[in-house]
TIGUGU-98711 format. One record per residue: residue number from 0; x negated, y negated, z of N, C-alpha, C in turn. Coordinates in nm, 3 decimals. Layout:
N
<NUM; <X; Y; Z>; <X; Y; Z>; <X; Y; Z>> ...
***
This chain:
31
<0; <0.203; -2.114; 0.449>; <0.224; -2.019; 0.499>; <0.179; -2.038; 0.596>> <1; <0.242; -1.963; 0.731>; <0.316; -1.930; 0.912>; <0.220; -1.787; 0.878>> <2; <0.144; -1.806; 1.031>; <0.134; -1.686; 1.063>; <0.214; -1.544; 1.057>> <3; <0.348; -1.551; 1.021>; <0.434; -1.421; 1.071>; <0.408; -1.389; 0.910>> <4; <0.478; -1.450; 0.792>; <0.484; -1.437; 0.667>; <0.330; -1.403; 0.627>> <5; <0.186; -1.432; 0.650>; <0.071; -1.384; 0.616>; <0.117; -1.286; 0.686>> <6; <0.076; -1.246; 0.782>; <0.090; -1.115; 0.863>; <0.211; -1.007; 0.790>> <7; <0.294; -1.121; 0.729>; <0.396; -0.915; 0.664>; <0.335; -0.921; 0.448>> <8; <0.311; -1.057; 0.452>; <0.225; -1.008; 0.348>; <0.074; -0.944; 0.361>> <9; <0.031; -0.882; 0.464>; <-0.104; -0.813; 0.498>; <-0.027; -0.700; 0.528>> <10; <0.045; -0.686; 0.555>; <0.099; -0.547; 0.578>; <0.155; -0.508; 0.453>> <11; <0.255; -0.560; 0.349>; <0.285; -0.502; 0.270>; <0.177; -0.467; 0.135>> <12; <0.069; -0.516; 0.192>; <-0.019; -0.506; 0.064>; <-0.139; -0.434; 0.142>> <13; <-0.122; -0.348; 0.229>; <-0.187; -0.239; 0.311>; <-0.099; -0.071; 0.220>> <14; <0.008; -0.134; 0.307>; <0.107; -0.025; 0.245>; <0.134; 0.042; 0.109>> <15; <0.162; -0.113; 0.022>; <0.117; -0.095; -0.084>; <-0.031; -0.001; -0.152>> <16; <-0.109; -0.008; -0.115>; <-0.220; 0.036; -0.119>; <-0.249; 0.171; -0.100>> <17; <-0.162; 0.203; 0.033>; <-0.188; 0.388; 0.059>; <-0.010; 0.427; -0.014>> <18; <0.004; 0.352; -0.080>; <0.118; 0.420; -0.193>; <0.073; 0.456; -0.299>> <19; <-0.052; 0.360; -0.330>; <-0.058; 0.378; -0.494>; <-0.195; 0.514; -0.481>> <20; <-0.225; 0.517; -0.363>; <-0.403; 0.631; -0.329>; <-0.283; 0.817; -0.294>> <21; <-0.145; 0.769; -0.225>; <-0.108; 0.895; -0.260>; <-0.075; 0.902; -0.352>> <22; <0.031; 0.856; -0.417>; <0.061; 0.880; -0.564>; <-0.068; 0.884; -0.656>> <23; <-0.169; 0.869; -0.687>; <-0.297; 0.904; -0.732>; <-0.349; 1.030; -0.689>> <24; <-0.265; 1.072; -0.574>; <-0.347; 1.235; -0.554>; <-0.262; 1.325; -0.558>> <25; <-0.077; 1.285; -0.585>; <-0.001; 1.330; -0.559>; <-0.068; 1.399; -0.751>> <26; <-0.043; 1.285; -0.777>; <-0.051; 1.283; -0.940>; <-0.179; 1.402; -0.945>> <27; <-0.306; 1.391; -0.894>; <-0.410; 1.468; -0.946>; <-0.414; 1.585; -0.891>> <28; <-0.322; 1.645; -0.823>; <-0.332; 1.800; -0.715>; <-0.205; 1.876; -0.793>> <29; <-0.150; 1.766; -0.936>; <-0.172; 1.892; -0.971>; <-0.165; 1.927; -1.138>> <30; <-0.113; 2.043; -1.200>; <-0.265; 2.102; -1.268>; <-0.262; 2.028; -1.389>> 
***
């Protein structure tokens, strides 16, 4: 795996974590 793909995978992992956290906060905000 070269440097570009590893950076892309890292970016996707961080974006996925942020999306999951946002979804959890949205679900918890509902009564």
